[in-house]
PyMOL Python script that loads the backbone (N, CA, C, O; Angstrom):
from pymol import cmd

cmd.read_pdbstr("""\
ATOM      1  N   MET A   1     -46.687 -19.767  34.098  1.00  0.00           N
ATOM      2  CA  MET A   1     -45.550 -18.974  34.498  1.00  0.00           C
ATOM      3  C   MET A   1     -44.261 -19.538  33.887  1.00  0.00           C
ATOM      4  O   MET A   1     -43.435 -18.782  33.375  1.00  0.00           O
ATOM      5  N   THR A   2     -44.092 -20.849  33.939  1.00  0.00           N
ATOM      6  CA  THR A   2     -42.911 -21.502  33.369  1.00  0.00           C
ATOM      7  C   THR A   2     -42.860 -21.269  31.868  1.00  0.00           C
ATOM      8  O   THR A   2     -41.789 -21.065  31.296  1.00  0.00           O
ATOM      9  N   GLU A   3     -44.039 -21.303  31.231  1.00  0.00           N
ATOM     10  CA  GLU A   3     -44.087 -21.079  29.794  1.00  0.00           C
ATOM     11  C   GLU A   3     -43.675 -19.657  29.459  1.00  0.00           C
ATOM     12  O   GLU A   3     -43.022 -19.428  28.442  1.00  0.00           O
ATOM     13  N   LEU A   4     -44.043 -18.708  30.292  1.00  0.00           N
ATOM     14  CA  LEU A   4     -43.678 -17.307  30.082  1.00  0.00           C
ATOM     15  C   LEU A   4     -42.169 -17.123  30.216  1.00  0.00           C
ATOM     16  O   LEU A   4     -41.552 -16.416  29.419  1.00  0.00           O
ATOM     17  N   ILE A   5     -41.587 -17.752  31.209  1.00  0.00           N
ATOM     18  CA  ILE A   5     -40.133 -17.669  31.405  1.00  0.00           C
ATOM     19  C   ILE A   5     -39.412 -18.349  30.242  1.00  0.00           C
ATOM     20  O   ILE A   5     -38.415 -17.834  29.736  1.00  0.00           O
ATOM     21  N   LEU A   6     -39.912 -19.485  29.831  1.00  0.00           N
ATOM     22  CA  LEU A   6     -39.327 -20.215  28.707  1.00  0.00           C
ATOM     23  C   LEU A   6     -39.429 -19.391  27.425  1.00  0.00           C
ATOM     24  O   LEU A   6     -38.484 -19.359  26.636  1.00  0.00           O
ATOM     25  N   ALA A   7     -40.555 -18.729  27.209  1.00  0.00           N
ATOM     26  CA  ALA A   7     -40.733 -17.878  26.032  1.00  0.00           C
ATOM     27  C   ALA A   7     -39.781 -16.689  26.090  1.00  0.00           C
ATOM     28  O   ALA A   7     -39.206 -16.316  25.068  1.00  0.00           O
ATOM     29  N   ALA A   8     -39.603 -16.088  27.261  1.00  0.00           N
ATOM     30  CA  ALA A   8     -38.694 -14.957  27.419  1.00  0.00           C
ATOM     31  C   ALA A   8     -37.255 -15.385  27.162  1.00  0.00           C
ATOM     32  O   ALA A   8     -36.507 -14.675  26.489  1.00  0.00           O
ATOM     33  N   LEU A   9     -36.863 -16.535  27.689  1.00  0.00           N
ATOM     34  CA  LEU A   9     -35.509 -17.031  27.464  1.00  0.00           C
ATOM     35  C   LEU A   9     -35.275 -17.368  25.991  1.00  0.00           C
ATOM     36  O   LEU A   9     -34.206 -17.093  25.448  1.00  0.00           O
ATOM     37  N   THR A  10     -36.277 -17.961  25.355  1.00  0.00           N
ATOM     38  CA  THR A  10     -36.175 -18.284  23.936  1.00  0.00           C
ATOM     39  C   THR A  10     -36.035 -17.004  23.111  1.00  0.00           C
ATOM     40  O   THR A  10     -35.224 -16.944  22.187  1.00  0.00           O
ATOM     41  N   GLY A  11     -36.818 -15.993  23.444  1.00  0.00           N
ATOM     42  CA  GLY A  11     -36.734 -14.707  22.744  1.00  0.00           C
ATOM     43  C   GLY A  11     -35.383 -14.041  22.959  1.00  0.00           C
ATOM     44  O   GLY A  11     -34.802 -13.486  22.026  1.00  0.00           O
ATOM     45  N   ALA A  12     -34.886 -14.097  24.188  1.00  0.00           N
ATOM     46  CA  ALA A  12     -33.582 -13.510  24.475  1.00  0.00           C
ATOM     47  C   ALA A  12     -32.480 -14.237  23.715  1.00  0.00           C
ATOM     48  O   ALA A  12     -31.564 -13.618  23.174  1.00  0.00           O
ATOM     49  N   LEU A  13     -32.588 -15.567  23.684  1.00  0.00           N
ATOM     50  CA  LEU A  13     -31.603 -16.365  22.956  1.00  0.00           C
ATOM     51  C   LEU A  13     -31.661 -16.061  21.466  1.00  0.00           C
ATOM     52  O   LEU A  13     -30.622 -15.922  20.821  1.00  0.00           O
ATOM     53  N   ALA A  14     -32.851 -15.958  20.921  1.00  0.00           N
ATOM     54  CA  ALA A  14     -33.009 -15.632  19.496  1.00  0.00           C
ATOM     55  C   ALA A  14     -32.448 -14.239  19.211  1.00  0.00           C
ATOM     56  O   ALA A  14     -31.778 -14.030  18.201  1.00  0.00           O
ATOM     57  N   GLY A  15     -32.727 -13.288  20.109  1.00  0.00           N
ATOM     58  CA  GLY A  15     -32.194 -11.930  19.928  1.00  0.00           C
ATOM     59  C   GLY A  15     -30.676 -11.908  19.994  1.00  0.00           C
ATOM     60  O   GLY A  15     -30.030 -11.217  19.207  1.00  0.00           O
ATOM     61  N   ALA A  16     -30.106 -12.654  20.922  1.00  0.00           N
ATOM     62  CA  ALA A  16     -28.645 -12.720  21.033  1.00  0.00           C
ATOM     63  C   ALA A  16     -28.043 -13.341  19.779  1.00  0.00           C
ATOM     64  O   ALA A  16     -27.007 -12.889  19.293  1.00  0.00           O
ATOM     65  N   PHE A  17     -28.688 -14.369  19.261  1.00  0.00           N
ATOM     66  CA  PHE A  17     -28.192 -15.018  18.054  1.00  0.00           C
ATOM     67  C   PHE A  17     -28.244 -14.066  16.858  1.00  0.00           C
ATOM     68  O   PHE A  17     -27.293 -13.991  16.080  1.00  0.00           O
ATOM     69  N   LEU A  18     -29.345 -13.346  16.715  1.00  0.00           N
ATOM     70  CA  LEU A  18     -29.473 -12.389  15.608  1.00  0.00           C
ATOM     71  C   LEU A  18     -28.448 -11.266  15.739  1.00  0.00           C
ATOM     72  O   LEU A  18     -27.877 -10.818  14.745  1.00  0.00           O
ATOM     73  N   THR A  19     -28.223 -10.819  16.965  1.00  0.00           N
ATOM     74  CA  THR A  19     -27.205  -9.785  17.201  1.00  0.00           C
ATOM     75  C   THR A  19     -25.831 -10.308  16.813  1.00  0.00           C
ATOM     76  O   THR A  19     -25.051  -9.606  16.170  1.00  0.00           O
ATOM     77  N   TRP A  20     -25.536 -11.546  17.206  1.00  0.00           N
ATOM     78  CA  TRP A  20     -24.252 -12.152  16.852  1.00  0.00           C
ATOM     79  C   TRP A  20     -24.095 -12.253  15.336  1.00  0.00           C
ATOM     80  O   TRP A  20     -23.021 -11.968  14.806  1.00  0.00           O
ATOM     81  N   LEU A  21     -25.164 -12.659  14.630  1.00  0.00           N
ATOM     82  CA  LEU A  21     -25.103 -12.740  13.169  1.00  0.00           C
ATOM     83  C   LEU A  21     -24.844 -11.374  12.551  1.00  0.00           C
ATOM     84  O   LEU A  21     -24.019 -11.235  11.648  1.00  0.00           O
ATOM     85  N   PHE A  22     -25.551 -10.378  13.041  1.00  0.00           N
ATOM     86  CA  PHE A  22     -25.388  -9.019  12.526  1.00  0.00           C
ATOM     87  C   PHE A  22     -23.962  -8.528  12.753  1.00  0.00           C
ATOM     88  O   PHE A  22     -23.340  -7.988  11.838  1.00  0.00           O
ATOM     89  N   LEU A  23     -23.447  -8.709  13.950  1.00  0.00           N
ATOM     90  CA  LEU A  23     -22.094  -8.243  14.260  1.00  0.00           C
ATOM     91  C   LEU A  23     -21.041  -9.009  13.466  1.00  0.00           C
ATOM     92  O   LEU A  23     -20.031  -8.431  13.064  1.00  0.00           O
ATOM     93  N   SER A  24     -21.262 -10.292  13.236  1.00  0.00           N
ATOM     94  CA  SER A  24     -20.327 -11.080  12.423  1.00  0.00           C
ATOM     95  C   SER A  24     -20.295 -10.550  10.993  1.00  0.00           C
ATOM     96  O   SER A  24     -19.233 -10.434  10.381  1.00  0.00           O
ATOM     97  N   HIS A  25     -21.474 -10.233  10.476  1.00  0.00           N
ATOM     98  CA  HIS A  25     -21.563  -9.675   9.124  1.00  0.00           C
ATOM     99  C   HIS A  25     -20.863  -8.320   9.056  1.00  0.00           C
ATOM    100  O   HIS A  25     -20.132  -8.045   8.104  1.00  0.00           O
ATOM    101  N   GLN A  26     -21.082  -7.482  10.051  1.00  0.00           N
ATOM    102  CA  GLN A  26     -20.448  -6.169  10.098  1.00  0.00           C
ATOM    103  C   GLN A  26     -18.927  -6.308  10.167  1.00  0.00           C
ATOM    104  O   GLN A  26     -18.199  -5.582   9.490  1.00  0.00           O
ATOM    105  N   ARG A  27     -18.462  -7.234  10.981  1.00  0.00           N
ATOM    106  CA  ARG A  27     -17.022  -7.452  11.125  1.00  0.00           C
ATOM    107  C   ARG A  27     -16.424  -7.893   9.797  1.00  0.00           C
ATOM    108  O   ARG A  27     -15.337  -7.448   9.431  1.00  0.00           O
ATOM    109  N   ALA A  28     -17.113  -8.752   9.079  1.00  0.00           N
ATOM    110  CA  ALA A  28     -16.626  -9.211   7.774  1.00  0.00           C
ATOM    111  C   ALA A  28     -16.572  -8.053   6.781  1.00  0.00           C
ATOM    112  O   ALA A  28     -15.618  -7.930   6.012  1.00  0.00           O
ATOM    113  N   GLN A  29     -17.598  -7.206   6.802  1.00  0.00           N
ATOM    114  CA  GLN A  29     -17.606  -6.049   5.905  1.00  0.00           C
ATOM    115  C   GLN A  29     -16.477  -5.081   6.255  1.00  0.00           C
ATOM    116  O   GLN A  29     -15.823  -4.534   5.367  1.00  0.00           O
ATOM    117  N   GLN A  30     -16.254  -4.874   7.541  1.00  0.00           N
ATOM    118  CA  GLN A  30     -15.173  -3.981   7.956  1.00  0.00           C
ATOM    119  C   GLN A  30     -13.818  -4.554   7.558  1.00  0.00           C
ATOM    120  O   GLN A  30     -12.929  -3.809   7.144  1.00  0.00           O
ATOM    121  N   ALA A  31     -13.654  -5.851   7.678  1.00  0.00           N
ATOM    122  CA  ALA A  31     -12.395  -6.487   7.273  1.00  0.00           C
ATOM    123  C   ALA A  31     -12.181  -6.316   5.775  1.00  0.00           C
ATOM    124  O   ALA A  31     -11.075  -6.000   5.337  1.00  0.00           O
ATOM    125  N   ASP A  32     -13.232  -6.521   4.990  1.00  0.00           N
ATOM    126  CA  ASP A  32     -13.122  -6.345   3.537  1.00  0.00           C
ATOM    127  C   ASP A  32     -12.763  -4.903   3.197  1.00  0.00           C
ATOM    128  O   ASP A  32     -11.910  -4.656   2.345  1.00  0.00           O
ATOM    129  N   THR A  33     -13.409  -3.960   3.857  1.00  0.00           N
ATOM    130  CA  THR A  33     -13.130  -2.544   3.622  1.00  0.00           C
ATOM    131  C   THR A  33     -11.693  -2.215   3.994  1.00  0.00           C
ATOM    132  O   THR A  33     -11.004  -1.512   3.254  1.00  0.00           O
ATOM    133  N   PHE A  34     -11.236  -2.718   5.134  1.00  0.00           N
ATOM    134  CA  PHE A  34      -9.868  -2.465   5.569  1.00  0.00           C
ATOM    135  C   PHE A  34      -8.872  -3.028   4.563  1.00  0.00           C
ATOM    136  O   PHE A  34      -7.905  -2.356   4.203  1.00  0.00           O
ATOM    137  N   HIS A  35      -9.100  -4.252   4.108  1.00  0.00           N
ATOM    138  CA  HIS A  35      -8.178  -4.863   3.146  1.00  0.00           C
ATOM    139  C   HIS A  35      -8.143  -4.069   1.844  1.00  0.00           C
ATOM    140  O   HIS A  35      -7.080  -3.891   1.250  1.00  0.00           O
ATOM    141  N   SER A  36      -9.292  -3.599   1.407  1.00  0.00           N
ATOM    142  CA  SER A  36      -9.353  -2.811   0.185  1.00  0.00           C
ATOM    143  C   SER A  36      -8.594  -1.493   0.347  1.00  0.00           C
ATOM    144  O   SER A  36      -7.808  -1.111  -0.520  1.00  0.00           O
ATOM    145  N   LEU A  37      -8.834  -0.804   1.461  1.00  0.00           N
ATOM    146  CA  LEU A  37      -8.137   0.460   1.704  1.00  0.00           C
ATOM    147  C   LEU A  37      -6.639   0.248   1.864  1.00  0.00           C
ATOM    148  O   LEU A  37      -5.843   1.055   1.383  1.00  0.00           O
ATOM    149  N   ALA A  38      -6.253  -0.822   2.529  1.00  0.00           N
ATOM    150  CA  ALA A  38      -4.829  -1.116   2.703  1.00  0.00           C
ATOM    151  C   ALA A  38      -4.168  -1.388   1.351  1.00  0.00           C
ATOM    152  O   ALA A  38      -3.049  -0.939   1.104  1.00  0.00           O
ATOM    153  N   ALA A  39      -4.854  -2.116   0.486  1.00  0.00           N
ATOM    154  CA  ALA A  39      -4.310  -2.402  -0.841  1.00  0.00           C
ATOM    155  C   ALA A  39      -4.161  -1.116  -1.654  1.00  0.00           C
ATOM    156  O   ALA A  39      -3.165  -0.936  -2.354  1.00  0.00           O
ATOM    157  N   GLN A  40      -5.145  -0.227  -1.563  1.00  0.00           N
ATOM    158  CA  GLN A  40      -5.063   1.048  -2.278  1.00  0.00           C
ATOM    159  C   GLN A  40      -3.912   1.893  -1.750  1.00  0.00           C
ATOM    160  O   GLN A  40      -3.172   2.496  -2.528  1.00  0.00           O
ATOM    161  N   ALA A  41      -3.760   1.937  -0.443  1.00  0.00           N
ATOM    162  CA  ALA A  41      -2.676   2.711   0.159  1.00  0.00           C
ATOM    163  C   ALA A  41      -1.316   2.149  -0.244  1.00  0.00           C
ATOM    164  O   ALA A  41      -0.392   2.906  -0.539  1.00  0.00           O
ATOM    165  N   LEU A  42      -1.195   0.845  -0.257  1.00  0.00           N
ATOM    166  CA  LEU A  42       0.058   0.211  -0.652  1.00  0.00           C
ATOM    167  C   LEU A  42       0.377   0.511  -2.110  1.00  0.00           C
ATOM    168  O   LEU A  42       1.525   0.792  -2.454  1.00  0.00           O
ATOM    169  N   GLN A  43      -0.631   0.451  -2.960  1.00  0.00           N
ATOM    170  CA  GLN A  43      -0.438   0.743  -4.382  1.00  0.00           C
ATOM    171  C   GLN A  43       0.036   2.185  -4.574  1.00  0.00           C
ATOM    172  O   GLN A  43       0.987   2.438  -5.314  1.00  0.00           O
ATOM    173  N   ALA A  44      -0.630   3.124  -3.904  1.00  0.00           N
ATOM    174  CA  ALA A  44      -0.253   4.533  -4.023  1.00  0.00           C
ATOM    175  C   ALA A  44       1.153   4.757  -3.475  1.00  0.00           C
ATOM    176  O   ALA A  44       1.938   5.502  -4.062  1.00  0.00           O
ATOM    177  N   ASN A  45       1.469   4.124  -2.365  1.00  0.00           N
ATOM    178  CA  ASN A  45       2.790   4.273  -1.768  1.00  0.00           C
ATOM    179  C   ASN A  45       3.867   3.691  -2.683  1.00  0.00           C
ATOM    180  O   ASN A  45       4.941   4.272  -2.834  1.00  0.00           O
ATOM    181  N   SER A  46       3.577   2.559  -3.281  1.00  0.00           N
ATOM    182  CA  SER A  46       4.539   1.924  -4.188  1.00  0.00           C
ATOM    183  C   SER A  46       4.778   2.798  -5.412  1.00  0.00           C
ATOM    184  O   SER A  46       5.916   2.962  -5.853  1.00  0.00           O
ATOM    185  N   GLN A  47       3.711   3.354  -5.954  1.00  0.00           N
ATOM    186  CA  GLN A  47       3.855   4.213  -7.132  1.00  0.00           C
ATOM    187  C   GLN A  47       4.665   5.460  -6.792  1.00  0.00           C
ATOM    188  O   GLN A  47       5.540   5.867  -7.557  1.00  0.00           O
ATOM    189  N   GLY A  48       4.371   6.062  -5.641  1.00  0.00           N
ATOM    190  CA  GLY A  48       5.112   7.242  -5.217  1.00  0.00           C
ATOM    191  C   GLY A  48       6.589   6.925  -5.012  1.00  0.00           C
ATOM    192  O   GLY A  48       7.457   7.710  -5.393  1.00  0.00           O
ATOM    193  N   PHE A  49       6.868   5.779  -4.412  1.00  0.00           N
ATOM    194  CA  PHE A  49       8.254   5.368  -4.195  1.00  0.00           C
ATOM    195  C   PHE A  49       8.976   5.170  -5.520  1.00  0.00           C
ATOM    196  O   PHE A  49      10.116   5.606  -5.681  1.00  0.00           O
ATOM    197  N   LEU A  50       8.310   4.510  -6.472  1.00  0.00           N
ATOM    198  CA  LEU A  50       8.944   4.275  -7.768  1.00  0.00           C
ATOM    199  C   LEU A  50       9.218   5.579  -8.506  1.00  0.00           C
ATOM    200  O   LEU A  50      10.265   5.720  -9.138  1.00  0.00           O
ATOM    201  N   GLN A  51       8.298   6.528  -8.435  1.00  0.00           N
ATOM    202  CA  GLN A  51       8.522   7.821  -9.077  1.00  0.00           C
ATOM    203  C   GLN A  51       9.711   8.539  -8.452  1.00  0.00           C
ATOM    204  O   GLN A  51      10.557   9.087  -9.159  1.00  0.00           O
ATOM    205  N   LEU A  52       9.769   8.533  -7.136  1.00  0.00           N
ATOM    206  CA  LEU A  52      10.879   9.170  -6.442  1.00  0.00           C
ATOM    207  C   LEU A  52      12.195   8.490  -6.788  1.00  0.00           C
ATOM    208  O   LEU A  52      13.205   9.159  -7.004  1.00  0.00           O
ATOM    209  N   ALA A  53      12.187   7.162  -6.841  1.00  0.00           N
ATOM    210  CA  ALA A  53      13.399   6.422  -7.192  1.00  0.00           C
ATOM    211  C   ALA A  53      13.841   6.733  -8.619  1.00  0.00           C
ATOM    212  O   ALA A  53      15.034   6.883  -8.878  1.00  0.00           O
ATOM    213  N   GLN A  54      12.890   6.830  -9.543  1.00  0.00           N
ATOM    214  CA  GLN A  54      13.235   7.145 -10.932  1.00  0.00           C
ATOM    215  C   GLN A  54      13.832   8.544 -11.037  1.00  0.00           C
ATOM    216  O   GLN A  54      14.809   8.749 -11.757  1.00  0.00           O
ATOM    217  N   GLN A  55      13.253   9.503 -10.326  1.00  0.00           N
ATOM    218  CA  GLN A  55      13.776  10.863 -10.358  1.00  0.00           C
ATOM    219  C   GLN A  55      15.189  10.909  -9.782  1.00  0.00           C
ATOM    220  O   GLN A  55      16.075  11.566 -10.329  1.00  0.00           O
ATOM    221  N   SER A  56      15.381  10.211  -8.685  1.00  0.00           N
ATOM    222  CA  SER A  56      16.700  10.183  -8.056  1.00  0.00           C
ATOM    223  C   SER A  56      17.721   9.519  -8.967  1.00  0.00           C
ATOM    224  O   SER A  56      18.837  10.016  -9.119  1.00  0.00           O
ATOM    225  N   LEU A  57      17.346   8.404  -9.572  1.00  0.00           N
ATOM    226  CA  LEU A  57      18.251   7.697 -10.477  1.00  0.00           C
ATOM    227  C   LEU A  57      18.559   8.549 -11.701  1.00  0.00           C
ATOM    228  O   LEU A  57      19.696   8.568 -12.170  1.00  0.00           O
ATOM    229  N   GLN A  58      17.565   9.247 -12.218  1.00  0.00           N
ATOM    230  CA  GLN A  58      17.786  10.098 -13.389  1.00  0.00           C
ATOM    231  C   GLN A  58      18.790  11.194 -13.059  1.00  0.00           C
ATOM    232  O   GLN A  58      19.678  11.488 -13.860  1.00  0.00           O
ATOM    233  N   GLY A  59      18.653  11.800 -11.881  1.00  0.00           N
ATOM    234  CA  GLY A  59      19.609  12.829 -11.471  1.00  0.00           C
ATOM    235  C   GLY A  59      21.007  12.261 -11.338  1.00  0.00           C
ATOM    236  O   GLY A  59      21.976  12.892 -11.759  1.00  0.00           O
ATOM    237  N   PHE A  60      21.123  11.080 -10.758  1.00  0.00           N
ATOM    238  CA  PHE A  60      22.421  10.431 -10.614  1.00  0.00           C
ATOM    239  C   PHE A  60      23.030  10.132 -11.982  1.00  0.00           C
ATOM    240  O   PHE A  60      24.220  10.360 -12.200  1.00  0.00           O
ATOM    241  N   GLN A  61      22.206   9.618 -12.906  1.00  0.00           N
ATOM    242  CA  GLN A  61      22.701   9.301 -14.239  1.00  0.00           C
ATOM    243  C   GLN A  61      23.147  10.562 -14.976  1.00  0.00           C
ATOM    244  O   GLN A  61      24.160  10.549 -15.675  1.00  0.00           O
ATOM    245  N   ASP A  62      22.395  11.645 -14.820  1.00  0.00           N
ATOM    246  CA  ASP A  62      22.766  12.898 -15.469  1.00  0.00           C
ATOM    247  C   ASP A  62      24.107  13.407 -14.943  1.00  0.00           C
ATOM    248  O   ASP A  62      24.957  13.849 -15.715  1.00  0.00           O
ATOM    249  N   ARG A  63      24.290  13.341 -13.621  1.00  0.00           N
ATOM    250  CA  ARG A  63      25.566  13.787 -13.044  1.00  0.00           C
ATOM    251  C   ARG A  63      26.711  12.875 -13.487  1.00  0.00           C
ATOM    252  O   ARG A  63      27.805  13.355 -13.782  1.00  0.00           O
ATOM    253  N   ALA A  64      26.468  11.582 -13.535  1.00  0.00           N
ATOM    254  CA  ALA A  64      27.508  10.634 -13.956  1.00  0.00           C
ATOM    255  C   ALA A  64      27.881  10.855 -15.413  1.00  0.00           C
ATOM    256  O   ALA A  64      29.058  10.777 -15.767  1.00  0.00           O
ATOM    257  N   LYS A  65      26.892  11.132 -16.267  1.00  0.00           N
ATOM    258  CA  LYS A  65      27.185  11.387 -17.677  1.00  0.00           C
ATOM    259  C   LYS A  65      27.992  12.666 -17.829  1.00  0.00           C
ATOM    260  O   LYS A  65      28.940  12.726 -18.612  1.00  0.00           O
ATOM    261  N   GLY A  66      27.608  13.686 -17.074  1.00  0.00           N
ATOM    262  CA  GLY A  66      28.373  14.930 -17.126  1.00  0.00           C
ATOM    263  C   GLY A  66      29.809  14.724 -16.663  1.00  0.00           C
ATOM    264  O   GLY A  66      30.741  15.265 -17.258  1.00  0.00           O
ATOM    265  N   ASP A  67      29.984  13.953 -15.616  1.00  0.00           N
ATOM    266  CA  ASP A  67      31.328  13.662 -15.113  1.00  0.00           C
ATOM    267  C   ASP A  67      32.122  12.869 -16.149  1.00  0.00           C
ATOM    268  O   ASP A  67      33.295  13.159 -16.385  1.00  0.00           O
ATOM    269  N   LEU A  68      31.488  11.868 -16.771  1.00  0.00           N
ATOM    270  CA  LEU A  68      32.159  11.068 -17.798  1.00  0.00           C
ATOM    271  C   LEU A  68      32.545  11.940 -18.985  1.00  0.00           C
ATOM    272  O   LEU A  68      33.643  11.799 -19.523  1.00  0.00           O
ATOM    273  N   ASP A  69      31.658  12.839 -19.398  1.00  0.00           N
ATOM    274  CA  ASP A  69      31.960  13.729 -20.526  1.00  0.00           C
ATOM    275  C   ASP A  69      33.160  14.616 -20.205  1.00  0.00           C
ATOM    276  O   ASP A  69      34.021  14.835 -21.057  1.00  0.00           O
ATOM    277  N   GLN A  70      33.213  15.127 -18.973  1.00  0.00           N
ATOM    278  CA  GLN A  70      34.349  15.972 -18.574  1.00  0.00           C
ATOM    279  C   GLN A  70      35.651  15.176 -18.576  1.00  0.00           C
ATOM    280  O   GLN A  70      36.685  15.658 -19.039  1.00  0.00           O
ATOM    281  N   ARG A  71      35.590  13.975 -18.064  1.00  0.00           N
ATOM    282  CA  ARG A  71      36.803  13.134 -18.026  1.00  0.00           C
ATOM    283  C   ARG A  71      37.240  12.736 -19.443  1.00  0.00           C
ATOM    284  O   ARG A  71      38.429  12.721 -19.759  1.00  0.00           O
ATOM    285  N   THR A  72      36.255  12.417 -20.280  1.00  0.00           N
ATOM    286  CA  THR A  72      36.574  12.064 -21.659  1.00  0.00           C
ATOM    287  C   THR A  72      37.234  13.242 -22.361  1.00  0.00           C
ATOM    288  O   THR A  72      38.218  13.078 -23.082  1.00  0.00           O
ATOM    289  N   HIS A  73      36.688  14.421 -22.144  1.00  0.00           N
ATOM    290  CA  HIS A  73      37.255  15.633 -22.758  1.00  0.00           C
ATOM    291  C   HIS A  73      38.684  15.874 -22.236  1.00  0.00           C
ATOM    292  O   HIS A  73      39.567  16.244 -23.010  1.00  0.00           O
ATOM    293  N   ALA A  74      38.909  15.670 -20.946  1.00  0.00           N
ATOM    294  CA  ALA A  74      40.247  15.860 -20.377  1.00  0.00           C
ATOM    295  C   ALA A  74      41.239  14.870 -20.973  1.00  0.00           C
ATOM    296  O   ALA A  74      42.376  15.233 -21.272  1.00  0.00           O
ATOM    297  N   VAL A  75      40.811  13.615 -21.147  1.00  0.00           N
ATOM    298  CA  VAL A  75      41.695  12.609 -21.749  1.00  0.00           C
ATOM    299  C   VAL A  75      41.981  12.969 -23.210  1.00  0.00           C
ATOM    300  O   VAL A  75      43.104  12.801 -23.684  1.00  0.00           O
ATOM    301  N   GLU A  76      40.969  13.462 -23.915  1.00  0.00           N
ATOM    302  CA  GLU A  76      41.165  13.862 -25.311  1.00  0.00           C
ATOM    303  C   GLU A  76      42.170  14.997 -25.399  1.00  0.00           C
ATOM    304  O   GLU A  76      43.017  15.004 -26.292  1.00  0.00           O
ATOM    305  N   LEU A  77      42.088  15.969 -24.474  1.00  0.00           N
ATOM    306  CA  LEU A  77      43.029  17.084 -24.472  1.00  0.00           C
ATOM    307  C   LEU A  77      44.446  16.605 -24.181  1.00  0.00           C
ATOM    308  O   LEU A  77      45.402  17.093 -24.784  1.00  0.00           O
ATOM    309  N   LEU A  78      44.587  15.668 -23.275  1.00  0.00           N
ATOM    310  CA  LEU A  78      45.908  15.174 -22.901  1.00  0.00           C
ATOM    311  C   LEU A  78      46.539  14.304 -23.982  1.00  0.00           C
ATOM    312  O   LEU A  78      47.745  14.371 -24.222  1.00  0.00           O
ATOM    313  N   THR A  79      45.722  13.499 -24.625  1.00  0.00           N
ATOM    314  CA  THR A  79      46.259  12.529 -25.595  1.00  0.00           C
ATOM    315  C   THR A  79      46.163  12.995 -27.031  1.00  0.00           C
ATOM    316  O   THR A  79      46.897  12.518 -27.897  1.00  0.00           O
ATOM    317  N   GLY A  80      45.263  13.925 -27.284  1.00  0.00           N
ATOM    318  CA  GLY A  80      45.061  14.356 -28.666  1.00  0.00           C
ATOM    319  C   GLY A  80      44.213  13.369 -29.454  1.00  0.00           C
ATOM    320  O   GLY A  80      44.045  13.524 -30.663  1.00  0.00           O
ATOM    321  N   VAL A  81      43.675  12.352 -28.777  1.00  0.00           N
ATOM    322  CA  VAL A  81      42.855  11.333 -29.424  1.00  0.00           C
ATOM    323  C   VAL A  81      41.389  11.615 -29.112  1.00  0.00           C
ATOM    324  O   VAL A  81      41.015  11.841 -27.961  1.00  0.00           O
ATOM    325  N   GLN A  82      40.571  11.598 -30.156  1.00  0.00           N
ATOM    326  CA  GLN A  82      39.128  11.840 -29.972  1.00  0.00           C
ATOM    327  C   GLN A  82      38.429  10.506 -29.736  1.00  0.00           C
ATOM    328  O   GLN A  82      38.672   9.530 -30.446  1.00  0.00           O
ATOM    329  N   PHE A  83      37.558  10.477 -28.729  1.00  0.00           N
ATOM    330  CA  PHE A  83      36.784   9.249 -28.432  1.00  0.00           C
ATOM    331  C   PHE A  83      35.388   9.357 -28.958  1.00  0.00           C
ATOM    332  O   PHE A  83      34.597   8.427 -28.802  1.00  0.00           O
TER     333      PHE A  83
END
""", "prot")
cmd.dss("prot")
cmd.show_as("cartoon", "prot")
cmd.util.cbc("prot")
cmd.orient("prot")
């Protein structure tokens, strides 16, 4: 009877250990997957941000150039000097 109880406890302990190993492995795989997905999301977000920033800066530069051209033309008209 004692041997049967000891065998049952040993089997339960072995099963618990195997379950723990399996869950540890799963947790590691999930962590790796999460890190990979997070890195991909960050990369995509960074690229999108840079594109938006470039478009915004280009629009600002275009407006500034147009404003500078208008001011240059006004100064040329006032002074008679071509720049």
